[in-house]
C-alpha positions in Angstrom: -24.5 9.8 -12.2 -21.0 10.9 -13.3 -18.3 8.4 -12.2 -16.7 10.9 -9.9 -19.2 13.0 -7.9 -18.1 15.0 -4.8 -20.6 16.1 -2.2 -19.2 19.6 -1.4 -21.3 19.8 1.7 -19.0 17.3 3.4 -15.7 18.6 4.8 -12.6 17.2 3.2 -10.6 14.9 5.5 -6.9 14.5 4.7 -5.4 11.0 5.2 -1.9 10.1 6.1 -0.2 8.3 3.2 3.2 6.4 3.1 4.8 6.1 -0.3 7.1 3.2 -1.1 9.0 3.0 -4.3 10.3 -0.5 -5.1 13.3 -0.5 -7.5 16.7 -1.9 -8.0 17.6 0.8 -10.6 16.2 4.0 -9.2 17.3 6.3 -6.4 16.0 9.5 -4.8 17.4 11.5 -7.7 15.5 9.7 -10.5 12.4 8.4 -8.7 9.9 9.9 -11.1 7.1 7.6 -10.2 7.5 8.3 -6.5 7.8 12.0 -7.1 4.7 12.0 -9.3 2.7 10.1 -6.7 3.8 12.4 -3.8 2.9 15.5 -5.9 -0.6 14.2 -6.6 -1.2 13.1 -3.0 -0.2 16.6 -1.7 -2.0 18.4 -4.4 -5.2 16.5 -3.3 -4.7 17.8 0.2 -3.4 14.6 1.9 -0.4 14.2 4.1 2.8 12.3 3.2 3.4 10.4 6.5 6.5 8.6 5.2 8.4 7.9 2.0 11.2 5.5 1.2 12.8 3.7 -1.8 13.7 0.0 -1.3 15.2 -2.7 -3.5 13.2 -5.6 -4.8 13.5 -7.9 -1.8 10.5 -9.6 -0.3 11.9 -9.7 3.3 13.0 -6.0 3.2 9.7 -4.9 1.7 7.6 -6.9 4.3 9.6 -5.5 7.2 8.9 -1.9 6.0 5.3 -2.6 5.3 4.8 -4.1 8.8 6.4 -1.0 10.4 4.0 1.3 8.5 1.0 -1.0 9.1 1.7 -0.8 12.9 2.1 2.9 12.8 -1.2 4.6 13.9 -0.1 7.8 12.1 -0.3 6.0 8.7 -3.7 5.3 7.1 -2.7 4.3 3.7 0.4 2.8 2.0 0.9 3.2 -1.8 3.7 1.4 -3.5 5.0 1.9 -7.0 7.1 -0.7 -8.8 7.7 -4.4 -8.5 4.3 -5.5 -9.8 5.5 -7.0 -13.1 6.3 -10.6 -14.1 10.1 -10.7 -13.9 12.0 -12.6 -11.3 12.9 -9.4 -9.4 9.2 -8.1 -9.2 8.3 -9.1 -5.7 6.1 -6.3 -4.3 2.9 -8.4 -4.7 4.6 -11.4 -2.9 5.6 -9.1 -0.1 2.3 -7.3 0.2 -0.4 -10.0 -0.3 0.5 -12.2 2.7 -0.1 -9.2 4.9 -3.6 -8.6 3.7 -6.5 -9.5 6.0 -8.9 -8.6 3.2 -8.0 -8.2 -0.5 -9.7 -5.4 -2.4 -10.3 -7.3 -5.6 -12.1 -4.5 -7.3 -9.0 -2.3 -7.3 -7.1 -4.6 -9.6 -10.2 -5.1 -11.8 -10.8 -1.4 -12.1 -7.1 -0.6 -12.6 -6.9 -3.2 -15.5 -10.1 -1.9 -17.1 -8.8 1.7 -17.1 -5.4 0.6 -18.1 -6.7 -1.5 -21.0 -8.2 1.7 -22.6 -4.7 3.2 -22.6 -2.2 0.4 -23.2 -4.4 -2.4 -24.5 -3.5 -6.0 -23.7 -0.2 -4.9 -22.2 -2.1 -4.4 -18.9 -2.0 -8.1 -18.3 1.7 -7.8 -17.4 0.8 -5.8 -14.3 -0.2 -7.4 -11.0 -1.6 -4.2 -9.4 -3.3 -5.2 -6.1 -4.8 -3.8 -3.0 -5.9 -4.9 0.5 -6.4 -4.0 4.1 -4.1 -5.0 6.9 -4.8 -4.1 10.6 -6.8 -1.1 9.6 -4.3 0.2 7.0 -5.0 0.3 3.3 -2.3 -1.0 1.0 -2.2 -0.3 -2.8 0.5 -1.7 -5.2 0.8 0.3 -8.4 3.1 -0.5 -11.3 6.4 1.5 -11.5 5.8 3.5 -14.6 4.9 7.1 -14.2 1.9 6.7 -16.5 0.5 3.8 -14.3 1.0 5.9 -11.2 -0.9 8.8 -12.7 -3.7 6.5 -13.9 -4.0 4.7 -10.5 -4.1 7.9 -8.6 -6.1 10.1 -11.0 -8.7 7.5 -11.9 -9.1 5.5 -8.7 -7.3 6.5 -5.5 -7.9 10.2 -5.8 -11.6 9.6 -5.6 -11.7 6.7 -3.2 -9.5 8.5 -0.7 -11.8 11.6 -0.7 -14.5 11.4 2.0 -16.7 13.6 -0.2 -16.9 11.0 -3.0 -20.3 9.6 -3.6 -21.9 7.1 -3.3 -19.1 5.7 -1.1 -15.3 5.8 -0.5 -12.5 4.2 1.5 -12.2 7.1 4.0 -15.7 6.9 5.4 -15.2 3.2 6.4 -11.8 3.6 7.9 -13.1 3.7 11.4 -14.8 0.3 10.8 -11.9 -1.6 9.3 -11.0 -3.2 12.6 -14.4 -4.0 13.9 -13.6 -7.7 14.0 -10.8 -6.9 16.6 -13.2 -5.1 19.0 -15.4 -8.0 19.9 
């Protein structure tokens, strides 16, 4: 079976995605990674539910993430930037404590795919993903290439309900089953 198979008999379901760029050096005029991500999301047929650019500050990032997690109009949050190893890279520290479940396979797959393109330099990224109160969260590195790779090779497919044999969209209604007891 090819790695990306779509069942065209199933109707596409757009999801509502918030995009967060994390950077101390970029602004709206030069946010190429955020622009690239937004372009790919909308080209795939999904909705941009929100977008912002914030500095590398754990408290500021967590506050924004919590607002979006609590917003029923947002299904997915994708961040770009702040996943490296420097002292200012704090996206992972802001995001991971909010996870109820970590999606370990996202990081593994991202690194496998990235290794084929940038070799061992992939170890400097801490790309991660998880679920918090029914919302998916994905942290991508800040380079435009990493954003393209993360979207084109993983998220584009997993956020398409037609992807087989399974995908993130079809299980969205079940993410909070533990809360309904």
